N, C-alpha and C positions, 0 to 999 in steps of 0.2 A: 894453517892458512885460514883466514877468516872468511866466512860466507858473506857476500855482499848483498844478499837478498834480505829483505825485511818483510815482516808481516803487516799487512794493511787491511783495513775493513772498509767496505763501501758504505754508502749512506743508509742502507738497509741492515747494516750489521753483518753482512756476509764476509767471510774470510777471503781475502784476495792476496795472493803472493805477488809482489811487485819487484821491479828492478830498482837499484839505487836511485833515489831522487824522483821516482815515479809515484804519483799520488793516485788515489782511487779515482779522482775525477778524470785523470788522463786515461785510465783504463776504460771508464765509462764512455768517454769521447771516442776512443779507439773502437770500442764495440759498436757504437752508434754509426761511426763512419763505415765500418765493415758491413753492417746491416743495410745501410743506404746503398753502398756499392753493389752488394748482392741483389738488392731489390731492383736497382737500375739495370743491372745485367739481365735479370730475369725478364724485365719489361721489354728490353730490346730483343731478347730471344723470342719472346711471345709475339712481338710485332713482326719479326722476320718470318716466323713460322706461319703467321696469318697470311702474309704476302705470298708465301710459297703455295699455300692451299688455295688462294684466290686465283692464281694463274697456273693453269695446268701447262706443263712444258709442251711446246709445240715441236713436232718432229720436223726434220728437214725433208722437204719433198723435192724430188728431182724429176726431170723429164719435160716433155712438151707441155704437160698440164700444170707445171709448177709456175703458174703465172696468174695474172688477174683476169677477171671477166672482161674488163676493158680490152685487154690484149687479145683474148679469145675472140671477142666480137670483131676486132679489126682484122685479125688473121683470117677468119672464115669469110669475111666480107671481101677481102682482097684475093683470096684463093679458096674457093668453095671445096676443093679436094681435101683441104686440111681438116674438114669436118670429120672425115673418116679416121684420121690420125688422132684427133682429140677424143673421139668416141672410143677408140682402141685404148688410149691412155686411161680414160675413165673406167673402162671395163677392168683393166689391170689394177687400178687403184681400188675399185670396189672389191675385187677379188682379194686384195691385201687386207682390206677391212674385214671381210668375211672370214678369212683364214686366221685372223688375230682374235676373233671372238672366243670367249670361254666355251668349254664344252656345254652343249645343250642350248646355246644361244644362237639363233639364226641358222640352226642346222637345217639343211634341205632348202635354204632360200635360193630361189632361181633368179639369177641376175639378168636373164633374158627370157622372161615369161612370154607366152603367146599373147597374153592380155595386155602387155606393155612392152612391145617389141623394140628393137634397136632404133628404128626411125622415131618412135614415140619418145624414147629416152634422149635422143639427140635434140628433139624439139623441146623437151623439158629443160635440158641444159641451156639451149639458146634462149628460152623464155626467162630462166633464172638469171642469166647473165645480162639480158636486155634490161631487166628490172633493177639489177644490183651491180652496176659496173665497177664499183669499188671492192666487191667481194672477190676473194681468191677463187680461182677456178676449182680448186680442190674442195672448197666449201660448197660450191654448187653441186659437185659430184657427191659429196656427203649428203646433201639434201635429196639427190636422186636415190641414193642408197636407202634413205628413210622412206622415200616414196615406194620403193620396191618392197620394203618390209611390209608396208600397208597393203600393197598389191598381193603379197603372199598370204595375208590373213583373210582375204575375201574369197 
């Protein structure tokens, strides 16, 4: 049986084994196409990776405080007793933040210090939400957490 392969040389004189009827220019075109396809795939992968780094995944938040500041403002205006429930939710949310911190970070942080009591914390949340109605209530609580971190450093 006769071998259908033939020996071909490319433009630079390199030995290239080809299939019947395939010329070196076809091999060069095929390589060029492969390089372009791989480059395009790498560019798309890099772009997708950049987008993932740019947006941190946001956790699903549930409960009374899983709302906007606008809704918080309306709720406490129509029923002032809900202030206590929102504050309790905020304390639980901050406890979750605190418990998820790595070892050595925020250890010993007091979420209800005498220098920034619960009434002051509720006023902080009300002020945050009054100034930023489009903010998520959980973001206002995260700002309160940061404020309590500062309080702990004084």
